[in-house]
N, C-alpha and C positions, 0 to 999 in steps of 0.2 A: 504494500500500500504506500502510495506517495503522498506525503503530508507537506503542504506548502505553508510557510509562515511569512507573511509580508512584514515589511518594516523591521527586519531582524537586526538592524543596527541600533534600534531604539532599546531602551532598558527592558520594557515588557517583552517585546518580540524575542530578544536575545535570551531572556530567561525561559521563555516557552520552549525554544530549541534545546536549551540546557536540560529542561525538565523532561522532554521527550527522550533524550539520550539517557538520562538517569533512570527512566522507566524501562529501559532496555530496547527501545526502538533502534533498529540498525541505522547507522549514520547515513547510509546511501539511500534510505527511504525518506529522509528529511531534506526538504528544499528550503533554504533561507534566501530571501530576496531583499534587495536594497538598491537604492539609487547608486551608491558607491560600494561596489563589492570588495574593494580593497580593505574596507573596514570589517569584513567578515573573515579575514585570514585565519583567525583562531579557530573558527568553525570548519573552514575548508581543510585545515591541517588535520582535523579529526575525522575527515571523510564525509562531512555534510556537503550536499550539493549546494552550490552558491550560484545564484542567477541574478542578473541585473534586471530591475523592474522599477519603473517610476509611475506613480499614480497618475501623473499627467500625460503619460505616453502609452496609449492603448496597445500599440504594437509590442512594446516591451513586456506588457502584462500578458498578452496572448502567448508570447514565446516562453515566458517564465512559467506559465501554468500548464504547458504541454505535458500531458500524461498525469496530471494531478488527480487524485481521488478525493482529497479533502483539503480545504483551504481555510486558514485563519486570517481574516482581514482585521489587522490591528488598525484601529481608527487613526487617520492622519492627524498631524499636529498643526496643520495650517488652517486655523479657524477662519471661516468665511469661504474657503475653497473646498472643503471636505465633501460636500454633497456631490459635486461634479467628479471629484477624484474617486470617491467611493463608487459612483456609477460606472466609471471605467473598469474598476475591479470586478463589479458585479457582471458587467457585459463579458469580460474575459473569462470569468468563471462559467458563465453560460456556454460560451464557445467550447470550453474544455469539457463540459458535461460532467461536472464534479458531483460526487455523492453527497457532499455537505459543504456549505459555506457557513462558517462560524464568524460572528462579528462582535468585537468588543464595544459594547454600547454603554449606556449610563443607567444608573439605578432608577427604577420606577419610570422608565422612559414613556410608558403609556400616558401618564398624566403629569409629568414633571413640568414645572414652569421655569426651570433654570434657563438662562440664556444659552448656556453650553449645551442644553439638551436638544435644541432645535435641529441641529445638523444630524444628531443621532436619530431623532425621530424620523427625519426625512430619509435617512439611510435605511432604517428598518422598513419603512414603507416601500422603498425601492426594491429591497430584497424580497419582500412579500409579493410585489408585483412581478418579479422575475420568475416566480414559480420554482425557484431552486429549493432543494431540501436545505434547511437552515437551522441555526440555533443562535439565540441572542444571549451574549454574556454581559449582563447588565451590572457593571462594576460600580461600587460606591467609591469613595475617596481612597487614595493610597495613604497608609500610615506615614510614608515618607514625606507627604505634604506637610506634616507637622514635625516629624523628627528632623527634617532638613532645616527647620527654623530654630532648633535648640540654641545655637549661639545667640540669636536675637532675644529669645525668651530669657536666657540667663543674664545677658547684658543689661536688659531693662527691667527684669523682674516681672514681666507682664506678657500674657498671651492676649493679644488684641483681636477682637472680632466683632461681628454683628449678628451672631447666631442665637442670642438669647439662651434658652434652656433646651434648644433643639439637640437631638442626638445624631451623630454621624457613625455609620457602620464601617469605619475605615478598616482596611486590611493591608497586610504587607504586599508589596508588588510581587514578591516571589510566590506568595500564596495565590494571587490572581493568575499568575503564569502557570503554576502547577495545576490549577483548576482548568485552565484552558487546554493544557496538554491532556488532562484526563478526559475532557469532552471529546477531543479529537480521536481518542482511543476507545470511546464508548460506542458500542454497536448501534444503539438507538437512543441518542441523547434527547433530552427534553427540548422543546421549542424555545423556552425561556428559562434562564437561570438568573435569579436576583442574588447577586453576590456581595457579601460583606462580612465583616468580623463582628466581634463583641462591640456593641454601640457605646458611645460615651459622649458627654457634653464637653464643651470647651472648658468649663469650670473643672470638670474631672480631669481633663488633659493637664491643666495647670497644676492640679493637686498631684498628679502622677509625676510630672516633671520635678516638683518639689520633693516628693518622697525619694525619687531615684537619685537626684543630684545633691540633696541636702541644702539647696538654696531656695528660699521662699519665692515662689512665682504665683501670681494671682491672675484671674481672668478679668479683663476690663471690656465690658460690652458697650459698644458705641453705635450710633446710627450708621447705616450703610454709607451715607454721604461722607461722614467723618472718616470712616475706614478708608474709603477711596482716596481722600485727600492725604491721609497718612502714607498710604502705599505709593502714591505719586511722589510725595516728598522723599520717600526712600529710594526713588529712582525708577519705579516701574512705569511703563507707558500707561497713559490714562485709560485707554480702552481695556487693557489687561487688568488694571487695578479695578475697574468697574465690574469686570467679569468675576473677579475674586470676591468682591463685596456682594455681588448678586448671588454667588454660590453660598455665602454665609446666610443670606436671607432665605435661600432654599433650604438650608440646613435647619433654620429656625422653624420652617414649615413642615419639617419631617421628610423632605424629599430625598435625603441621602441616607435615610434609615431603611434597612431591610433586615429580615431575620437572618441569622447566621447559618441556618440549616443547609441551604444549597451549597454554600462554600465548603462547609465542614464535611458534607457527604462526599463531595468530589475529592477533597483532600484525604479523607479517611482518617482524619485527626482534627484536634482543635486548631482553629486559626491562631496565628501569632498574636499575642496579646499586646495591648498598648504598652504596658510596663516592660515587657520583654523587648519591644522595639526601641523604647527609649534607652534601656540598658545597653543594647547593642550599639545604638548611635553614640551614646556617651563613651 
């Protein structure tokens, strides 16, 4: 069986390939694609098939998907361009006649009001319209979205957000990758997996940082507009800052909360905890 992973130079895509190999899939049955294949040398050295593919180049996608049985479409990173890019992937998957197209979507995509959800919703609709056998991997936030900010939390003693008491079912990127690999190896996967770990509020995040590091960190809840201004002041582009603030508002509405059952069933173990992720990051 030929398993194609798109965007394999990205952190998630690369981890999916690693997980497939760890699960015993023969390297020559795994196809890792990227715009720049030189960045996949470590996988090629292990026997993984490496093929050039650009979401903006339909011909490259058609060539990369030749002989594919199952494809994982890792959502693109270029916000505003992803619907057209993903459509190119869907069209190429149709040409290849794949048995399954799996797509990394967003939590609660059916009714999410997040600005980031719009392109995922459009992609899911396009996949449905294609008639391809499919599964939607609706991922909540990465724990790394928070652990990556530990230096800032510790410097200022504050987790700043606009999420109120909303809970986020964040999970480790490696857990999402392992779940995606498991789906690719499942004979008849579900049509939808709502994926996330043990949920927590940002107040609980601050408490966990305090417990692990021994330095007092508190959560400061501010209006979304104020959060946007702070993020812009920290150097983020205004549109990106607005998206992050909007995501916190979605978190407050419960749109990034999912039960952990789907993820832990695919993993066959508990998801990585917030405390363990913080300890590792520290």
